[in-house]
N, C-alpha and C positions, 0 to 999 in steps of 0.2 A: 504494500500499499504506500509506503514512503517513496519508493521509486516513482510511482505514478504521480504523486504530489510534487515531487521535485521536477519531473518532466513538464508538468503543466505550468509550474512557476517559471521554469526556464524558458518555455515557449512564450509565455506572457511577457517576460522581460525582453526577449528578442524582438517581439512585435512592437513593444514600446520604443525600443531603440530605432527600429526601422521607420516607424511613424515620425519620430523626432527628426531623423535624418531627412525624410521626405519633406517635412515642414521647413527645414533649413534650406533645402535646395529650392523650394518654391519662393522663399523670402529673398533669395539672392538677386532677383530682378523682377521688375513689374511686368505687366502684360506688354508694355512697350518693347521689351527685349524680344519677345516672341514675334510680335507684329513686324518689327524691323527685320528680323531674321527671315521671316516668310516673304517679305517684300524683296529682300536681297536674292532669295531663291527664285524669284520670278512669279510668285503667286499674286493673284488679285484677291483682296480680302473682303470677307463678310463678317463683321464683328457683331456678335449677339450678346446683349447685356446692356446695362445702364451706361450710356456714353456721355453722361454729364460729368463724370469724374475724369481726372487726369489718368491716363493709362499707367503711369508709374505707380499709382496707388492701388491698382487693380491686379488681380491674379487671373491666370488662365485656368479654366476648369476643364476644357476639352478643345482639341483641334481635329478637324476632319478635312482631309485633302481630297479634292475632286480633280483628277487629271494629274499629269506630270509637269514639272517645271518647264516653261518655255512654250507650251502649246495652249496658251490662254487658260491656265488652270485657276481654280478657285480654292482658297482655304477658308473654312468656316471656323472662326475663333470664338468660343464661348468664354465670357469673362464674368468675374464677380468683383464688385467694388464695395469698400466699406461704406456704411451709412454716413451721410453727412458730407460726402465729397462732391 
């Protein structure tokens, strides 16, 4: 029984570390970084979300690419922005 408890606790700790690292990676740049990168790759953009905020304060929640770069492709970028921006 103790082995099972230790395994569950270890898995929970590893999940917490992974989520913490994912949050750090997301915080490294705002949605503007992703938008500029996709523009550089040649994508036309469709931004979905509240666009009243500065993109540097927003985070990207999803990106869907339709087509390949250079052939008039579109990238759909879903963003989330903090309240009050």
